[in-house]
Every structure is written in C-alpha cells, then in structure tokens.
N, C-alpha and C positions, 0 to 999 in steps of 0.2 A: 535613624528614625524610619528608616525605608523598610526596614528590615522586621521591625518591632510593630508598626503598622500593619504589614500584610502579615504577622502574627496573628495579631487582634483580630482581622476579619477570618483568618482560616479556623481560629478556635470559635468565632460566632458562627461560622458554618457547622459546627459540631465535629471538625477535625482536633485529631491527638497530635500537638504541634510541640517541638523543641525547638527552642533559639538558644544559637553557638553564639557568643560573643566573647573574643579573642582578649580583650583586654575586659574594661568596663563600660557599664550602659554611658553613652552619652559621652564618651570621653574624647573618641576622635573629631571627626568632620564636622559631625549635627553636634558638637559643644564647642565649637568654634564657628559657627555660623553666624551671620549677619540677622537670619532669619528671619527674612521679608516676605511676605507670602503674598503674590501677586502673577496675576497675566498681563500686566504694562508692558514689562521689557518684552515681550515675544508677539510684536503687534503684527511682522510681517507674512509671519506662514500661519494661515488661520487655524489648520488643523493642531499644529502645537499651541498655541493660541489657545483654542478652546480647552485642550488638557489640562492646562497651566487655570484655566476659569474655574475647570472643573474641580481640579483641588482648592481652590480658594473657598467653592460651595462644599465641598467637603468638610472643612475646617466649620462652614456655619452649621452643617448638619449635626455633626457631632457636637458644638457648643449646645445647641438645643436640647440636646441629649444629656450631656454633663455638665454643661456650663462653661465658659470664656474663662473665667477666673481657674477653675479646677484644670482647667488645659493650660492656662499660661499664654494665653488670647487678647492679645490687644489690638482692639478696632479702631487705628489710628488715622487710615486714609494716606497717605503719602503724596510728596510734594517734587516736582522738579522745576529747579529754577534754572532761567538762562538771561543772560545780558541780553538786551533789544542791542545793542552796538555791536554781537558779536551773531553777522549776519548769515553764517552757516551753521552754528548750532541754533540758531534762533530758529532757522528754517526748517530745519532737522527735527526740532523739537514740536512746531505747527504740523508736520505731515504725519509724526505719530498723533497728535490729536485725531487727525482726521482719518489715520486709519481704525482708532481704537472704537470712534464715532460707528463708523461703519460696520465693524464688531460689535455694536449695540453692547459696548462696555461701559461704565458709567463713570465718563471723564467730565473735566471741564475747564477752560480755557482762565487764566487768573490774569488780571491786567495789574499794571503797577498801582495802581491804585488802591487796588482790595488787600495786596499783598501785607502790608505791614499790619492790616485787621486780623488777618488768618493766622500769621507768626509774629507776634509783637517782639519777641527776642532776635529776631535774626537781622542784622545790618543790612540795611538794603541802602547803602553807600551810592550806588547809581542805579539806574533804571534797568530793573528785571519784570520779568512776564515770566505766567509759571504753569504747568501741565497738574491739576488736581487728580490722581485715581481715590475715589473716593471710598470706595469700600474694601481696601487693602489693610493688610493684616501686618501687626508683629507678633512673632511667639517665644515665648521661654522655651525654647526646643527640649534642653534638658528634663524641663517638669513634665512637659507634653509624654517623653519617652517614658520617665518613670511612671507616669499615669497609664499610659499602655501598657507599658510592661505587667502593672498592678492587674489590668481587666485580663489579660493572657492569665497568669496565674489564677482569677477569680475563676474562668471560663475553662479550667483545667490543664493548661500546659504549664511547659518546663519551660525557666529562662536561665540558662549556665553561664554564666560569669566569666571571666576570667580560663575560658574554655576554649582550643582553636582546633579545627576541623583539620584534617587531617591529609584523607584520603578517601574516595569511592570505593564502597566494596561492593562488586558487581557479578552476577550470575552467569552461566557458562550462554545466555543468551543474549549478554551484555543489556540486561537489566540491573537496575540499580535495586542493591537490596539494603543499604543504609552507608553510613559512615564509620570512618574508626576516628577517633578524635582524644583527644588531651585526658578525658575524663572516661574512653574506653568506648566500645563499639557502640553504635546508635541505628536502632534497626528506622529504616524509611525508606518506602517506593518511589516517594519523590523530595526533593532535595531544592530548595531556590537560596541560590547565593545572590546575597544584598551587599557586597563586603567594599562598596566606594571605591576611592583610587587605589586601592588592593586587589581590584577585581581582577586585573590579568595575572598576579600573581598566586592567588588564592584558585582562581581557575587552573592555573597548568599544575598548581601542587594535588587538586582534588581526583584530574583527569590523569596524571603523569606527561602529560604531553607539554614537554618545556615551551614550545613552541607558543603557546597563547601564552607567556610571560613579554614575549616583545610582537607577537601580532594580534592582539586582540584589540578590537578600534578605539582605545580608551588612553587618554593622556592625565596628567596630572597638572592642576591649576595651584598655584599657591597663594592663598590670600590671608592679609595681616589685618588681623581688630586689633584697636586700642580701646579699653573699657576704664573708666575714670571712676572715683571713687563716688559715693550718694553724694548727691549734689543739694540734696534736700534742705530749707525747703524751695529752693530752685528748681525749673521744669524749663528747659531750654530748647526749645522745640516740643510744639505740640503734636505734630507728624513729624513718619519718615522721611528727612529731606537729602534732595539729590541737586550738589550745586554743578549743570552742567557748564560748565566753563573752566579753564586752564589758570592755574590749577585745579583739580577737581577735588570735591569731598560729599562725603555721604554719613548722615550720621541718624541716628533714634534715640531715644529715650528708652535706655534700657531696664530691665524688670528691678536691679539692684538700687535704682534710684541716680546713678549714673546718666554718661553717656556713652554708647558704641558709636565707633567709629571707622573709616577705612579709606582708601582712595585707591586708582588703578595705579598711581606712580608707585605708591609704596607698596603696594603687590608687588611690581615687577621691582623695587631693590630685593627683595629677599628672594625672590626667581633667579636673580644674578648670582645673588651670596647670603643664602643664609646662615648669619652668624649673630651672638648676641649686639654686638657692636651695629650692625647692619637696624638688626630690630630697635635699640634706642632710637637711633636716629630716623629712622622713620616714624615712631612711634613721638617723637619732636617736632618732627615737620606737621602732623595730623594734630598735635595741639597748638601748634602754631596758627594753623589753619581754622581750628575751634577760636582761640583769640581774634582773630580778624574779621569773623564771620558771625561771630556769637553777640549779644549783650548778655552781661554780667557773668560773661565765663571766669573762674577765680585765677588773676595773672598768675598769682606765684605755683599754681601745679604745676607739678613737673614728672618725668614719666616714671621717677620712682614710686610715683604716689598711686600711678594706673596696673591694671592689667596688660599684658600685650599676648596674643593668641595667634596660631598661626595655624590656619585648616588650609586640608589639602583637597580640592574640590576634584572628583569624576567628571571631566569632561570629554563623551563622545565625540569621535573627529569631525562628526558634520554639526554639532552643539545641540543635539535633539537625543531625546531619551531611548534606550534600548531597553525592551522588556519585550521578553520573548522565552520559550525553551530551545537549548542548544542544538543547532541542527545536528539529525544522526547522535543524540544522547537522549532518548526518551527519558522524562523521569528526571531530568535538569533541570530547571529554570535559574534565570538571570535576570537582574534587573539592576543600571546602570544609568545614574542622571545626573546632570546639574539640576538645579533647582531643587534637589532631593526634601528640602522642607516644603517649599508648596506643591510637590507633586505626591506628598506621602499619602494620602488619602485617597486618591484618586487612581492611583498606583496600586497601592494596597489592595485597593477593593476587586479592582479589575485583576488582578494578578491572582488573588484566592479565588475568583471567579474563574481563571482557567484554570489553574492544579487543580481546583475540586472536579470539574464539569469535565477538563479534558477539550472542551472547546472554545479556541479564542473568542475573546470578544470583540467586535468588531472595531469600535475604539483603538484597539492596540495595533489594529492593521499595519498603519506607517511608522510602526516601532517595531519591527521585528530587526534581526540581525541579517536578513538574507539580503539587505541594501551594502553590505561592505563585501567587498571584494572576498574570497575565499571561506563565505559562510552560507554559500547560497545551497 
C-alpha cells in the first residue's frame, strides 16, 4: 500500500513510474492487515502522532476527490472499552484520553450508561467505560491498492506484478542507472524500496551488501487475523472495538459482511510456532471471545467456516517510521513503517516530493536513518 500510493503521487507529479511487485498486489502484509486508520494509538510522541493524523487526513482528502466507497473507506470510529474494576488499565486509558485532548484529537469519554446505546450488540456484563475516537476509519486495503494502481496506469505509469528486483545498476561514479529485474533491465535514476517486512533482505540483494540483511534496524512482527463469513443481516459492532482487558480482543465489521478479529496473545502464539495446528487453535480462541462478548454471534460457527490470515508487519527498532534516502547512496530511497495502512497517503505524498525535488520535507526530518547506529 505504501509503494503503490507513493507511485500514484509521483505519477501525479509528472514522473515516469515503474512499480515492481514480487508477487501480486496486496497479497502480503497489506492484504493481511486489520486496516484500522488511526492516530489514537500514538498519543505519547507528538511528532509521530501528527504524522499519523496527517495520514488519516490524507484519506479524507482522497475521499473528497474519489469517494469513500471507491477507495474502500468506512468512517466508523473506534471504541476502546475498559472494565472500571481494572484500575491499572482504566487509568492508562484515561491518561490516553487526556493526552489526545491536549493534541486536539477528536475523542470523547463514554460512561457505562452510554455504552449500550452506542453498541447494542456488545455484552456489557460488568461495568465498562470507553474512549471513543470519533473520526477513525477502516479500509478495504486490497480495494484501495487496486484503485491506486489503476490511477498509476491512468497517469502513464507501469506496474509489473510477479516481477522481482534483483540488483542495482550503478555507473562509475556510484550513481544509479537502473536495476536488473526478472523482467529485464529497467532504467531509473531514482529507486524507492517499499518492501515492508522484507526490506532488509531486499536492500542486501539490491546493493550486494549482505550485512544489511542482519544490520538493518527492522524486525518482523507476526499478526494473525480471523475473518468470519458474511453474517448478514446481522452487523455485530458498529465501530472498531478494542477490549482493553485480559484476555484482549479487537474486531471490526469487515467489508465482506463478516467480522475480522485478532488479539495480542494469538499473535504471540504464531510468533512462537506458526503451524496449521497453532493457527486453528488461535482461531478457536478468537471465536470463543466473540461468542462471549457479542450478542447474536452464531454459536455454531467454527474455525473451518472462517478465513485465517497471517501478516508479517515491519517494525523499525524504535517503533517509528523510516522514510529516507540511504546514506551514501544518492538515488536509493526507502520507506519502512508499522501502520503502513494509516501512513500510506502522507508518506507517499512526502516521499514523492522528496524524490522529485531532492529537498527533504521538514515533516520527514524525525524519521531519517541517521538515528540508528551505523547509518549516520
């Protein structure tokens, strides 16, 4: 999603763009994402919060131009629910509410009397309160990627699926002339790497420096998501719901008509041992929580009726985006970030400006590689 969105903004600036996708569009991390567009989860660091808020605003700007349905946007808002008896978690959520209000982010505190009216299909079997993030969105990420790809085509760009980038072609002064790919040589003076969790390995392959595979400051984080079949005419949950309790659960109404859900502990299960048996066990665990916490969830639904996907999220070591030109390699740009769905419009627009003009936008200054050892 980050690569195709950047390609769109570059093509819109009149650049000739060729996008290489090793597999098919939106089949990797993007296609296995919870796809919650937000800035509420980044309340502590104001600069990173503002970058994410600009990502959300970027979707709204694109929706004004192309339409929410065309892009696959659902302006549903998000509700974080916490039991009042859990003093630690309750205090943490109240503190997040305070920080977000200071950042002038549109949030509201919902007391236990209001909650059943906001979410009538949720079982409130004890006293809960909640933080409501009013403007947040969910996204049909594959639909968005396909639409952006169509716009790239319409602006004269090329997209080569099932095509791997193999190595950079450098001239005698170490400037980039292009790259070799499985489709043959491609001329390009500037190259952007947006390979998500495969960024380190791909950077090593392009440059021929094997050390990048182990030294580049990004790790992979596994995320398991279960998606039920279409539950129509029921809609269980009007908003994105996060239960801030143990055991946790997050879920949203998926564009297929079902529910998509995940949890931190089920992510941990596959991180330790990703096998078909473990995925099924994690899926059954999620289904039981959905039965326990929603009204009208089909009691006979089992894991074989559902889809289970695992996405490997790229996580920079300090949790913040990397959006930079590789030090010492003019012309080789890189974006690696968690929350790629949220950040795609803003990182895509800013990196297109950077690549086109050669001048780094001030907004990207906190997100350079030189904050990591060995990349100054």
